[in-house]
PDB file of N, CA, C, O and CB in Angstrom:
ATOM      1  N   MET A   1      -6.351  35.936 -35.212  1.00  0.00           N
ATOM      2  CA  MET A   1      -7.413  36.766 -35.226  1.00  0.00           C
ATOM      3  C   MET A   1      -7.614  37.025 -33.549  1.00  0.00           C
ATOM      4  O   MET A   1      -7.785  36.202 -32.650  1.00  0.00           O
ATOM      5  CB  MET A   1      -8.720  36.059 -36.077  1.00  0.00           C
ATOM      6  N   LYS A   2      -7.514  38.616 -33.503  1.00  0.00           N
ATOM      7  CA  LYS A   2      -7.403  39.523 -32.718  1.00  0.00           C
ATOM      8  C   LYS A   2      -8.892  39.552 -31.355  1.00  0.00           C
ATOM      9  O   LYS A   2      -8.713  40.252 -30.358  1.00  0.00           O
ATOM     10  CB  LYS A   2      -7.242  40.792 -33.797  1.00  0.00           C
ATOM     11  N   ILE A   3      -9.910  38.941 -31.462  1.00  0.00           N
ATOM     12  CA  ILE A   3     -11.144  39.259 -31.015  1.00  0.00           C
ATOM     13  C   ILE A   3     -11.238  38.281 -30.144  1.00  0.00           C
ATOM     14  O   ILE A   3     -11.332  37.143 -30.604  1.00  0.00           O
ATOM     15  CB  ILE A   3     -12.211  39.367 -31.952  1.00  0.00           C
ATOM     16  N   LYS A   4     -11.238  38.511 -28.354  1.00  0.00           N
ATOM     17  CA  LYS A   4     -11.365  37.104 -27.850  1.00  0.00           C
ATOM     18  C   LYS A   4     -13.151  37.097 -26.969  1.00  0.00           C
ATOM     19  O   LYS A   4     -13.993  37.988 -26.864  1.00  0.00           O
ATOM     20  CB  LYS A   4      -9.752  36.767 -26.577  1.00  0.00           C
ATOM     21  N   LYS A   5     -13.126  35.840 -26.546  1.00  0.00           N
ATOM     22  CA  LYS A   5     -14.503  35.844 -25.596  1.00  0.00           C
ATOM     23  C   LYS A   5     -14.523  36.888 -24.881  1.00  0.00           C
ATOM     24  O   LYS A   5     -13.455  37.448 -24.636  1.00  0.00           O
ATOM     25  CB  LYS A   5     -14.698  34.721 -24.606  1.00  0.00           C
ATOM     26  N   GLY A   6     -15.435  37.270 -24.504  1.00  0.00           N
ATOM     27  CA  GLY A   6     -15.943  38.647 -23.566  1.00  0.00           C
ATOM     28  C   GLY A   6     -15.734  40.206 -23.996  1.00  0.00           C
ATOM     29  O   GLY A   6     -16.166  41.197 -23.407  1.00  0.00           O
ATOM     30  N   ASP A   7     -14.476  40.117 -25.908  1.00  0.00           N
ATOM     31  CA  ASP A   7     -14.820  41.419 -25.815  1.00  0.00           C
ATOM     32  C   ASP A   7     -15.907  42.283 -26.570  1.00  0.00           C
ATOM     33  O   ASP A   7     -16.764  41.706 -27.239  1.00  0.00           O
ATOM     34  CB  ASP A   7     -13.808  41.902 -26.007  1.00  0.00           C
ATOM     35  N   SER A   8     -15.884  43.459 -26.485  1.00  0.00           N
ATOM     36  CA  SER A   8     -17.165  44.213 -26.958  1.00  0.00           C
ATOM     37  C   SER A   8     -16.974  44.636 -29.002  1.00  0.00           C
ATOM     38  O   SER A   8     -16.106  45.024 -29.785  1.00  0.00           O
ATOM     39  CB  SER A   8     -17.215  45.991 -25.721  1.00  0.00           C
ATOM     40  N   VAL A   9     -17.912  44.369 -29.005  1.00  0.00           N
ATOM     41  CA  VAL A   9     -17.831  44.631 -30.736  1.00  0.00           C
ATOM     42  C   VAL A   9     -19.040  44.943 -31.188  1.00  0.00           C
ATOM     43  O   VAL A   9     -20.115  44.689 -30.645  1.00  0.00           O
ATOM     44  CB  VAL A   9     -17.377  43.369 -31.674  1.00  0.00           C
ATOM     45  N   VAL A  10     -18.742  45.816 -32.766  1.00  0.00           N
ATOM     46  CA  VAL A  10     -19.882  46.256 -33.228  1.00  0.00           C
ATOM     47  C   VAL A  10     -20.052  45.745 -34.864  1.00  0.00           C
ATOM     48  O   VAL A  10     -19.094  45.630 -35.628  1.00  0.00           O
ATOM     49  CB  VAL A  10     -19.879  47.823 -32.989  1.00  0.00           C
ATOM     50  N   ILE A  11     -21.155  45.528 -35.146  1.00  0.00           N
ATOM     51  CA  ILE A  11     -21.353  44.678 -36.183  1.00  0.00           C
ATOM     52  C   ILE A  11     -20.747  45.823 -37.540  1.00  0.00           C
ATOM     53  O   ILE A  11     -20.999  47.025 -37.626  1.00  0.00           O
ATOM     54  CB  ILE A  11     -23.159  44.098 -36.206  1.00  0.00           C
ATOM     55  N   ILE A  12     -20.203  45.284 -38.151  1.00  0.00           N
ATOM     56  CA  ILE A  12     -19.750  46.532 -39.350  1.00  0.00           C
ATOM     57  C   ILE A  12     -20.401  46.015 -40.763  1.00  0.00           C
ATOM     58  O   ILE A  12     -20.101  46.668 -41.762  1.00  0.00           O
ATOM     59  CB  ILE A  12     -17.752  46.693 -39.604  1.00  0.00           C
ATOM     60  N   ALA A  13     -21.167  45.024 -40.897  1.00  0.00           N
ATOM     61  CA  ALA A  13     -21.666  44.386 -42.132  1.00  0.00           C
ATOM     62  C   ALA A  13     -23.175  43.239 -41.933  1.00  0.00           C
ATOM     63  O   ALA A  13     -23.420  42.549 -40.943  1.00  0.00           O
ATOM     64  CB  ALA A  13     -20.234  43.500 -42.716  1.00  0.00           C
ATOM     65  N   GLY A  14     -23.613  43.295 -42.617  1.00  0.00           N
ATOM     66  CA  GLY A  14     -24.654  42.405 -42.615  1.00  0.00           C
ATOM     67  C   GLY A  14     -26.137  42.834 -41.816  1.00  0.00           C
ATOM     68  O   GLY A  14     -26.124  44.033 -41.537  1.00  0.00           O
ATOM     69  N   LYS A  15     -26.709  42.518 -41.622  1.00  0.00           N
ATOM     70  CA  LYS A  15     -28.035  42.090 -41.334  1.00  0.00           C
ATOM     71  C   LYS A  15     -28.181  43.183 -40.123  1.00  0.00           C
ATOM     72  O   LYS A  15     -28.927  44.130 -40.369  1.00  0.00           O
ATOM     73  CB  LYS A  15     -28.223  40.343 -40.944  1.00  0.00           C
ATOM     74  N   ASP A  16     -27.509  43.148 -38.763  1.00  0.00           N
ATOM     75  CA  ASP A  16     -27.458  43.991 -37.681  1.00  0.00           C
ATOM     76  C   ASP A  16     -26.230  44.635 -37.342  1.00  0.00           C
ATOM     77  O   ASP A  16     -25.636  44.599 -36.265  1.00  0.00           O
ATOM     78  CB  ASP A  16     -27.853  43.358 -36.666  1.00  0.00           C
ATOM     79  N   LYS A  17     -25.748  45.574 -39.012  1.00  0.00           N
ATOM     80  CA  LYS A  17     -25.095  46.234 -38.659  1.00  0.00           C
ATOM     81  C   LYS A  17     -25.536  47.465 -37.908  1.00  0.00           C
ATOM     82  O   LYS A  17     -26.682  47.911 -37.861  1.00  0.00           O
ATOM     83  CB  LYS A  17     -24.520  46.319 -39.504  1.00  0.00           C
ATOM     84  N   GLY A  18     -24.273  48.031 -37.229  1.00  0.00           N
ATOM     85  CA  GLY A  18     -24.321  48.930 -36.089  1.00  0.00           C
ATOM     86  C   GLY A  18     -24.504  48.645 -35.065  1.00  0.00           C
ATOM     87  O   GLY A  18     -24.453  49.425 -34.114  1.00  0.00           O
ATOM     88  N   LYS A  19     -24.688  47.803 -35.021  1.00  0.00           N
ATOM     89  CA  LYS A  19     -25.268  47.227 -33.676  1.00  0.00           C
ATOM     90  C   LYS A  19     -24.247  46.470 -32.948  1.00  0.00           C
ATOM     91  O   LYS A  19     -23.289  45.966 -33.535  1.00  0.00           O
ATOM     92  CB  LYS A  19     -26.499  46.262 -33.905  1.00  0.00           C
ATOM     93  N   SER A  20     -24.478  46.352 -31.339  1.00  0.00           N
ATOM     94  CA  SER A  20     -23.191  46.022 -30.895  1.00  0.00           C
ATOM     95  C   SER A  20     -23.384  45.163 -29.735  1.00  0.00           C
ATOM     96  O   SER A  20     -24.461  45.102 -29.141  1.00  0.00           O
ATOM     97  CB  SER A  20     -22.354  47.219 -30.588  1.00  0.00           C
ATOM     98  N   GLY A  21     -22.025  44.294 -29.307  1.00  0.00           N
ATOM     99  CA  GLY A  21     -22.910  43.502 -28.156  1.00  0.00           C
ATOM    100  C   GLY A  21     -21.774  42.682 -27.566  1.00  0.00           C
ATOM    101  O   GLY A  21     -20.914  43.552 -27.432  1.00  0.00           O
ATOM    102  N   LYS A  22     -21.305  41.691 -27.184  1.00  0.00           N
ATOM    103  CA  LYS A  22     -20.070  40.953 -25.937  1.00  0.00           C
ATOM    104  C   LYS A  22     -20.041  39.139 -27.177  1.00  0.00           C
ATOM    105  O   LYS A  22     -20.803  38.283 -27.628  1.00  0.00           O
ATOM    106  CB  LYS A  22     -21.236  40.601 -23.266  1.00  0.00           C
ATOM    107  N   VAL A  23     -18.707  39.506 -27.160  1.00  0.00           N
ATOM    108  CA  VAL A  23     -18.446  38.170 -27.775  1.00  0.00           C
ATOM    109  C   VAL A  23     -18.615  36.765 -26.671  1.00  0.00           C
ATOM    110  O   VAL A  23     -18.084  36.612 -25.572  1.00  0.00           O
ATOM    111  CB  VAL A  23     -16.843  38.278 -28.374  1.00  0.00           C
ATOM    112  N   VAL A  24     -19.414  35.977 -27.305  1.00  0.00           N
ATOM    113  CA  VAL A  24     -20.269  34.589 -26.340  1.00  0.00           C
ATOM    114  C   VAL A  24     -18.769  33.592 -26.830  1.00  0.00           C
ATOM    115  O   VAL A  24     -17.798  33.337 -26.118  1.00  0.00           O
ATOM    116  CB  VAL A  24     -22.523  33.741 -27.237  1.00  0.00           C
ATOM    117  N   ARG A  25     -18.903  33.363 -27.625  1.00  0.00           N
ATOM    118  CA  ARG A  25     -17.925  32.520 -27.974  1.00  0.00           C
ATOM    119  C   ARG A  25     -16.777  32.961 -29.493  1.00  0.00           C
ATOM    120  O   ARG A  25     -17.197  33.569 -30.477  1.00  0.00           O
ATOM    121  CB  ARG A  25     -18.825  31.171 -28.167  1.00  0.00           C
ATOM    122  N   ALA A  26     -15.332  32.475 -29.325  1.00  0.00           N
ATOM    123  CA  ALA A  26     -15.063  32.641 -30.479  1.00  0.00           C
ATOM    124  C   ALA A  26     -14.588  31.128 -31.300  1.00  0.00           C
ATOM    125  O   ALA A  26     -14.268  30.184 -30.578  1.00  0.00           O
ATOM    126  CB  ALA A  26     -14.071  33.745 -30.407  1.00  0.00           C
ATOM    127  N   LEU A  27     -14.565  30.982 -32.585  1.00  0.00           N
ATOM    128  CA  LEU A  27     -14.133  29.988 -33.225  1.00  0.00           C
ATOM    129  C   LEU A  27     -12.602  30.324 -34.371  1.00  0.00           C
ATOM    130  O   LEU A  27     -12.584  30.412 -35.598  1.00  0.00           O
ATOM    131  CB  LEU A  27     -15.504  29.526 -33.940  1.00  0.00           C
ATOM    132  N   PRO A  28     -11.669  30.424 -33.558  1.00  0.00           N
ATOM    133  CA  PRO A  28     -10.605  30.776 -34.258  1.00  0.00           C
ATOM    134  C   PRO A  28     -10.387  30.210 -35.594  1.00  0.00           C
ATOM    135  O   PRO A  28      -9.931  30.827 -36.557  1.00  0.00           O
ATOM    136  CB  PRO A  28      -9.612  30.541 -33.538  1.00  0.00           C
ATOM    137  N   LYS A  29     -10.941  28.356 -35.556  1.00  0.00           N
ATOM    138  CA  LYS A  29     -10.205  27.553 -36.792  1.00  0.00           C
ATOM    139  C   LYS A  29     -11.122  28.395 -38.024  1.00  0.00           C
ATOM    140  O   LYS A  29     -10.580  28.799 -39.053  1.00  0.00           O
ATOM    141  CB  LYS A  29     -10.473  25.451 -36.760  1.00  0.00           C
ATOM    142  N   LYS A  30     -12.517  28.574 -37.749  1.00  0.00           N
ATOM    143  CA  LYS A  30     -13.117  28.739 -38.919  1.00  0.00           C
ATOM    144  C   LYS A  30     -13.347  30.278 -38.913  1.00  0.00           C
ATOM    145  O   LYS A  30     -14.112  30.730 -39.765  1.00  0.00           O
ATOM    146  CB  LYS A  30     -14.382  27.843 -39.071  1.00  0.00           C
ATOM    147  N   ASN A  31     -12.593  31.352 -37.790  1.00  0.00           N
ATOM    148  CA  ASN A  31     -12.882  33.165 -37.955  1.00  0.00           C
ATOM    149  C   ASN A  31     -13.876  32.868 -37.826  1.00  0.00           C
ATOM    150  O   ASN A  31     -14.411  32.798 -38.932  1.00  0.00           O
ATOM    151  CB  ASN A  31     -12.616  34.238 -39.218  1.00  0.00           C
ATOM    152  N   LYS A  32     -14.563  32.607 -37.009  1.00  0.00           N
ATOM    153  CA  LYS A  32     -15.969  33.487 -36.781  1.00  0.00           C
ATOM    154  C   LYS A  32     -16.141  33.649 -35.458  1.00  0.00           C
ATOM    155  O   LYS A  32     -15.482  32.986 -34.656  1.00  0.00           O
ATOM    156  CB  LYS A  32     -17.333  32.839 -37.321  1.00  0.00           C
ATOM    157  N   VAL A  33     -17.232  34.736 -35.002  1.00  0.00           N
ATOM    158  CA  VAL A  33     -17.224  34.704 -33.446  1.00  0.00           C
ATOM    159  C   VAL A  33     -18.984  34.992 -33.297  1.00  0.00           C
ATOM    160  O   VAL A  33     -19.747  35.440 -34.153  1.00  0.00           O
ATOM    161  CB  VAL A  33     -16.004  36.127 -32.612  1.00  0.00           C
ATOM    162  N   VAL A  34     -19.301  34.525 -31.786  1.00  0.00           N
ATOM    163  CA  VAL A  34     -21.069  34.581 -31.991  1.00  0.00           C
ATOM    164  C   VAL A  34     -21.409  35.518 -31.046  1.00  0.00           C
ATOM    165  O   VAL A  34     -21.186  35.258 -29.863  1.00  0.00           O
ATOM    166  CB  VAL A  34     -22.031  33.094 -31.664  1.00  0.00           C
ATOM    167  N   VAL A  35     -21.888  36.518 -31.349  1.00  0.00           N
ATOM    168  CA  VAL A  35     -21.624  37.594 -30.224  1.00  0.00           C
ATOM    169  C   VAL A  35     -23.150  37.570 -30.147  1.00  0.00           C
ATOM    170  O   VAL A  35     -23.990  37.576 -31.047  1.00  0.00           O
ATOM    171  CB  VAL A  35     -20.712  39.229 -30.579  1.00  0.00           C
ATOM    172  N   GLU A  36     -23.320  37.531 -28.245  1.00  0.00           N
ATOM    173  CA  GLU A  36     -24.593  37.662 -27.921  1.00  0.00           C
ATOM    174  C   GLU A  36     -25.839  38.070 -27.969  1.00  0.00           C
ATOM    175  O   GLU A  36     -25.836  38.974 -27.134  1.00  0.00           O
ATOM    176  CB  GLU A  36     -24.562  37.787 -27.502  1.00  0.00           C
ATOM    177  N   GLY A  37     -27.080  37.992 -28.464  1.00  0.00           N
ATOM    178  CA  GLY A  37     -28.387  38.640 -29.017  1.00  0.00           C
ATOM    179  C   GLY A  37     -28.018  38.844 -30.469  1.00  0.00           C
ATOM    180  O   GLY A  37     -28.938  39.517 -30.933  1.00  0.00           O
ATOM    181  N   LEU A  38     -27.226  38.625 -31.319  1.00  0.00           N
ATOM    182  CA  LEU A  38     -27.327  39.391 -32.480  1.00  0.00           C
ATOM    183  C   LEU A  38     -26.810  38.186 -33.510  1.00  0.00           C
ATOM    184  O   LEU A  38     -26.212  37.119 -33.366  1.00  0.00           O
ATOM    185  CB  LEU A  38     -26.388  40.887 -32.422  1.00  0.00           C
ATOM    186  N   ASN A  39     -27.239  38.764 -34.370  1.00  0.00           N
ATOM    187  CA  ASN A  39     -27.119  37.308 -35.719  1.00  0.00           C
ATOM    188  C   ASN A  39     -28.158  35.823 -35.730  1.00  0.00           C
ATOM    189  O   ASN A  39     -27.873  34.699 -36.145  1.00  0.00           O
ATOM    190  CB  ASN A  39     -25.329  36.466 -35.493  1.00  0.00           C
ATOM    191  N   MET A  40     -29.562  36.379 -35.046  1.00  0.00           N
ATOM    192  CA  MET A  40     -30.130  35.360 -34.188  1.00  0.00           C
ATOM    193  C   MET A  40     -31.151  34.701 -35.620  1.00  0.00           C
ATOM    194  O   MET A  40     -31.641  35.438 -36.476  1.00  0.00           O
ATOM    195  CB  MET A  40     -31.081  36.123 -32.539  1.00  0.00           C
ATOM    196  N   THR A  41     -31.282  33.345 -35.601  1.00  0.00           N
ATOM    197  CA  THR A  41     -32.034  32.481 -36.566  1.00  0.00           C
ATOM    198  C   THR A  41     -32.680  31.877 -35.753  1.00  0.00           C
ATOM    199  O   THR A  41     -32.234  31.792 -34.609  1.00  0.00           O
ATOM    200  CB  THR A  41     -31.363  31.596 -37.494  1.00  0.00           C
ATOM    201  N   LYS A  42     -34.164  31.160 -36.155  1.00  0.00           N
ATOM    202  CA  LYS A  42     -34.884  30.334 -35.466  1.00  0.00           C
ATOM    203  C   LYS A  42     -34.674  28.569 -36.034  1.00  0.00           C
ATOM    204  O   LYS A  42     -34.731  27.975 -37.111  1.00  0.00           O
ATOM    205  CB  LYS A  42     -36.388  30.974 -35.609  1.00  0.00           C
ATOM    206  N   ARG A  43     -34.477  28.310 -34.957  1.00  0.00           N
ATOM    207  CA  ARG A  43     -34.162  26.619 -34.925  1.00  0.00           C
ATOM    208  C   ARG A  43     -35.394  25.635 -34.688  1.00  0.00           C
ATOM    209  O   ARG A  43     -36.203  25.884 -33.794  1.00  0.00           O
ATOM    210  CB  ARG A  43     -33.101  26.257 -33.641  1.00  0.00           C
ATOM    211  N   HIS A  44     -35.496  24.741 -35.340  1.00  0.00           N
ATOM    212  CA  HIS A  44     -36.565  23.647 -35.047  1.00  0.00           C
ATOM    213  C   HIS A  44     -35.986  22.857 -33.894  1.00  0.00           C
ATOM    214  O   HIS A  44     -34.872  22.344 -34.006  1.00  0.00           O
ATOM    215  CB  HIS A  44     -36.886  22.635 -36.365  1.00  0.00           C
ATOM    216  N   GLN A  45     -36.549  22.765 -33.027  1.00  0.00           N
ATOM    217  CA  GLN A  45     -36.558  21.380 -31.521  1.00  0.00           C
ATOM    218  C   GLN A  45     -37.386  20.701 -31.859  1.00  0.00           C
ATOM    219  O   GLN A  45     -38.571  20.964 -32.063  1.00  0.00           O
ATOM    220  CB  GLN A  45     -36.984  21.689 -29.819  1.00  0.00           C
ATOM    221  N   LYS A  46     -36.731  19.577 -31.965  1.00  0.00           N
ATOM    222  CA  LYS A  46     -37.467  18.149 -32.110  1.00  0.00           C
ATOM    223  C   LYS A  46     -38.302  17.809 -30.663  1.00  0.00           C
ATOM    224  O   LYS A  46     -37.612  18.062 -29.676  1.00  0.00           O
ATOM    225  CB  LYS A  46     -36.199  16.831 -32.426  1.00  0.00           C
ATOM    226  N   ALA A  47     -39.685  17.272 -30.352  1.00  0.00           N
ATOM    227  CA  ALA A  47     -39.782  16.878 -29.293  1.00  0.00           C
ATOM    228  C   ALA A  47     -39.064  15.644 -28.649  1.00  0.00           C
ATOM    229  O   ALA A  47     -38.970  14.496 -29.085  1.00  0.00           O
ATOM    230  CB  ALA A  47     -40.839  16.841 -29.273  1.00  0.00           C
ATOM    231  N   ARG A  48     -38.553  16.231 -27.413  1.00  0.00           N
ATOM    232  CA  ARG A  48     -38.117  14.710 -26.796  1.00  0.00           C
ATOM    233  C   ARG A  48     -38.748  13.739 -26.490  1.00  0.00           C
ATOM    234  O   ARG A  48     -38.187  12.655 -26.644  1.00  0.00           O
ATOM    235  CB  ARG A  48     -37.606  14.675 -25.805  1.00  0.00           C
ATOM    236  N   LYS A  49     -40.104  13.763 -25.959  1.00  0.00           N
ATOM    237  CA  LYS A  49     -40.738  12.670 -25.199  1.00  0.00           C
ATOM    238  C   LYS A  49     -41.954  12.443 -26.165  1.00  0.00           C
ATOM    239  O   LYS A  49     -42.224  13.390 -26.905  1.00  0.00           O
ATOM    240  CB  LYS A  49     -41.157  13.068 -23.554  1.00  0.00           C
ATOM    241  N   SER A  50     -42.891  11.063 -26.273  1.00  0.00           N
ATOM    242  CA  SER A  50     -43.980  11.401 -26.852  1.00  0.00           C
ATOM    243  C   SER A  50     -44.974  12.153 -26.244  1.00  0.00           C
ATOM    244  O   SER A  50     -45.112  12.094 -25.022  1.00  0.00           O
ATOM    245  CB  SER A  50     -44.434  10.466 -27.228  1.00  0.00           C
ATOM    246  N   GLY A  51     -45.484  12.654 -26.738  1.00  0.00           N
ATOM    247  CA  GLY A  51     -46.952  13.424 -26.411  1.00  0.00           C
ATOM    248  C   GLY A  51     -46.533  14.994 -26.295  1.00  0.00           C
ATOM    249  O   GLY A  51     -47.315  15.935 -26.155  1.00  0.00           O
ATOM    250  N   GLU A  52     -45.326  15.046 -26.374  1.00  0.00           N
ATOM    251  CA  GLU A  52     -44.490  16.355 -26.239  1.00  0.00           C
ATOM    252  C   GLU A  52     -44.312  17.385 -27.542  1.00  0.00           C
ATOM    253  O   GLU A  52     -43.618  16.857 -28.411  1.00  0.00           O
ATOM    254  CB  GLU A  52     -43.036  15.892 -25.825  1.00  0.00           C
ATOM    255  N   LYS A  53     -44.840  18.931 -27.941  1.00  0.00           N
ATOM    256  CA  LYS A  53     -44.419  19.272 -28.946  1.00  0.00           C
ATOM    257  C   LYS A  53     -43.202  19.578 -29.228  1.00  0.00           C
ATOM    258  O   LYS A  53     -42.270  19.942 -28.511  1.00  0.00           O
ATOM    259  CB  LYS A  53     -44.960  19.944 -29.196  1.00  0.00           C
ATOM    260  N   GLY A  54     -43.286  19.404 -30.299  1.00  0.00           N
ATOM    261  CA  GLY A  54     -41.424  20.600 -31.022  1.00  0.00           C
ATOM    262  C   GLY A  54     -41.660  22.096 -30.884  1.00  0.00           C
ATOM    263  O   GLY A  54     -42.680  22.777 -30.995  1.00  0.00           O
ATOM    264  N   THR A  55     -40.547  22.355 -30.642  1.00  0.00           N
ATOM    265  CA  THR A  55     -40.617  23.966 -30.249  1.00  0.00           C
ATOM    266  C   THR A  55     -40.013  25.152 -31.016  1.00  0.00           C
ATOM    267  O   THR A  55     -41.160  25.514 -31.280  1.00  0.00           O
ATOM    268  CB  THR A  55     -39.993  24.133 -28.995  1.00  0.00           C
ATOM    269  N   MET A  56     -39.421  25.883 -31.484  1.00  0.00           N
ATOM    270  CA  MET A  56     -39.081  26.912 -32.293  1.00  0.00           C
ATOM    271  C   MET A  56     -38.051  27.692 -31.619  1.00  0.00           C
ATOM    272  O   MET A  56     -38.585  28.591 -30.971  1.00  0.00           O
ATOM    273  CB  MET A  56     -40.216  27.694 -32.655  1.00  0.00           C
ATOM    274  N   ILE A  57     -36.094  27.699 -31.468  1.00  0.00           N
ATOM    275  CA  ILE A  57     -35.800  28.686 -30.542  1.00  0.00           C
ATOM    276  C   ILE A  57     -34.549  29.339 -31.080  1.00  0.00           C
ATOM    277  O   ILE A  57     -33.608  28.766 -31.629  1.00  0.00           O
ATOM    278  CB  ILE A  57     -35.647  28.126 -29.116  1.00  0.00           C
ATOM    279  N   ASN A  58     -34.650  30.272 -30.904  1.00  0.00           N
ATOM    280  CA  ASN A  58     -33.966  31.235 -31.520  1.00  0.00           C
ATOM    281  C   ASN A  58     -32.235  30.987 -31.094  1.00  0.00           C
ATOM    282  O   ASN A  58     -32.084  30.163 -30.192  1.00  0.00           O
ATOM    283  CB  ASN A  58     -34.662  32.706 -31.031  1.00  0.00           C
ATOM    284  N   MET A  59     -31.400  31.393 -31.455  1.00  0.00           N
ATOM    285  CA  MET A  59     -29.835  30.947 -31.592  1.00  0.00           C
ATOM    286  C   MET A  59     -29.740  31.648 -32.078  1.00  0.00           C
ATOM    287  O   MET A  59     -30.629  32.061 -32.823  1.00  0.00           O
ATOM    288  CB  MET A  59     -29.180  29.878 -32.071  1.00  0.00           C
ATOM    289  N   ALA A  60     -28.205  32.386 -31.893  1.00  0.00           N
ATOM    290  CA  ALA A  60     -27.239  33.468 -31.922  1.00  0.00           C
ATOM    291  C   ALA A  60     -26.432  32.460 -32.722  1.00  0.00           C
ATOM    292  O   ALA A  60     -26.002  31.454 -32.158  1.00  0.00           O
ATOM    293  CB  ALA A  60     -26.606  34.192 -30.430  1.00  0.00           C
ATOM    294  N   MET A  61     -26.164  32.730 -34.265  1.00  0.00           N
ATOM    295  CA  MET A  61     -25.139  32.147 -35.042  1.00  0.00           C
ATOM    296  C   MET A  61     -23.854  32.953 -35.273  1.00  0.00           C
ATOM    297  O   MET A  61     -23.808  34.176 -35.145  1.00  0.00           O
ATOM    298  CB  MET A  61     -25.696  31.824 -36.276  1.00  0.00           C
ATOM    299  N   PRO A  62     -22.482  31.937 -35.735  1.00  0.00           N
ATOM    300  CA  PRO A  62     -21.616  32.684 -35.938  1.00  0.00           C
ATOM    301  C   PRO A  62     -21.247  33.558 -36.905  1.00  0.00           C
ATOM    302  O   PRO A  62     -21.380  33.062 -38.024  1.00  0.00           O
ATOM    303  CB  PRO A  62     -21.007  32.192 -35.811  1.00  0.00           C
ATOM    304  N   ILE A  63     -20.723  34.967 -36.906  1.00  0.00           N
ATOM    305  CA  ILE A  63     -20.242  35.885 -37.869  1.00  0.00           C
ATOM    306  C   ILE A  63     -19.344  35.876 -38.395  1.00  0.00           C
ATOM    307  O   ILE A  63     -18.637  35.314 -37.559  1.00  0.00           O
ATOM    308  CB  ILE A  63     -20.168  36.769 -37.648  1.00  0.00           C
ATOM    309  N   ASN A  64     -18.760  36.055 -39.156  1.00  0.00           N
ATOM    310  CA  ASN A  64     -17.608  36.111 -39.718  1.00  0.00           C
ATOM    311  C   ASN A  64     -16.515  37.135 -39.116  1.00  0.00           C
ATOM    312  O   ASN A  64     -16.881  38.288 -39.344  1.00  0.00           O
ATOM    313  CB  ASN A  64     -17.899  36.351 -41.015  1.00  0.00           C
ATOM    314  N   VAL A  65     -15.100  37.071 -38.311  1.00  0.00           N
ATOM    315  CA  VAL A  65     -14.721  38.256 -37.637  1.00  0.00           C
ATOM    316  C   VAL A  65     -14.383  39.314 -38.605  1.00  0.00           C
ATOM    317  O   VAL A  65     -13.843  40.305 -38.113  1.00  0.00           O
ATOM    318  CB  VAL A  65     -13.605  38.010 -36.731  1.00  0.00           C
ATOM    319  N   SER A  66     -14.641  39.318 -40.236  1.00  0.00           N
ATOM    320  CA  SER A  66     -13.985  40.621 -40.373  1.00  0.00           C
ATOM    321  C   SER A  66     -15.091  41.706 -40.716  1.00  0.00           C
ATOM    322  O   SER A  66     -14.959  42.840 -41.179  1.00  0.00           O
ATOM    323  CB  SER A  66     -12.839  40.554 -41.521  1.00  0.00           C
ATOM    324  N   ASN A  67     -16.665  40.722 -40.195  1.00  0.00           N
ATOM    325  CA  ASN A  67     -17.898  41.575 -40.198  1.00  0.00           C
ATOM    326  C   ASN A  67     -17.802  42.367 -38.988  1.00  0.00           C
ATOM    327  O   ASN A  67     -18.628  43.195 -38.605  1.00  0.00           O
ATOM    328  CB  ASN A  67     -19.252  40.762 -40.237  1.00  0.00           C
ATOM    329  N   VAL A  68     -16.743  42.046 -38.435  1.00  0.00           N
ATOM    330  CA  VAL A  68     -17.049  43.006 -36.296  1.00  0.00           C
ATOM    331  C   VAL A  68     -15.404  43.683 -36.609  1.00  0.00           C
ATOM    332  O   VAL A  68     -14.463  43.562 -37.393  1.00  0.00           O
ATOM    333  CB  VAL A  68     -17.092  41.190 -33.870  1.00  0.00           C
ATOM    334  N   LYS A  69     -15.892  44.566 -35.224  1.00  0.00           N
ATOM    335  CA  LYS A  69     -14.525  45.515 -35.045  1.00  0.00           C
ATOM    336  C   LYS A  69     -14.774  45.463 -33.585  1.00  0.00           C
ATOM    337  O   LYS A  69     -15.900  45.415 -33.091  1.00  0.00           O
ATOM    338  CB  LYS A  69     -14.427  47.270 -35.829  1.00  0.00           C
ATOM    339  N   LEU A  70     -13.719  45.474 -32.958  1.00  0.00           N
ATOM    340  CA  LEU A  70     -13.760  46.387 -31.544  1.00  0.00           C
ATOM    341  C   LEU A  70     -14.085  47.062 -30.913  1.00  0.00           C
ATOM    342  O   LEU A  70     -13.353  48.042 -30.768  1.00  0.00           O
ATOM    343  CB  LEU A  70     -13.388  46.792 -31.239  1.00  0.00           C
ATOM    344  N   ALA A  71     -15.178  47.017 -30.241  1.00  0.00           N
ATOM    345  CA  ALA A  71     -15.679  48.836 -29.490  1.00  0.00           C
ATOM    346  C   ALA A  71     -14.530  49.764 -28.669  1.00  0.00           C
ATOM    347  O   ALA A  71     -13.460  49.532 -28.108  1.00  0.00           O
ATOM    348  CB  ALA A  71     -17.047  48.625 -28.020  1.00  0.00           C
ATOM    349  N   GLU A  72     -15.220  50.735 -28.878  1.00  0.00           N
ATOM    350  CA  GLU A  72     -14.109  51.834 -28.125  1.00  0.00           C
ATOM    351  C   GLU A  72     -14.396  51.634 -26.833  1.00  0.00           C
ATOM    352  O   GLU A  72     -13.791  52.259 -25.962  1.00  0.00           O
ATOM    353  CB  GLU A  72     -14.239  53.530 -28.450  1.00  0.00           C
TER     354      GLU A  72
END
């Protein structure tokens, strides 16, 4: 895998096609990368204490490395 943490990449396929960002995390065993602010999904977070409400958080999910290319 040629893409590493800190590289600037452009998404070439998927819902965020054409957008660019910085690689926050590389997962070479799964052949995926996490790009800052892209491929966002909403995740439910349970309440930690009683009386507190659960929330929904936005989280950047991994994207296959074949769907990104290094930005020039």
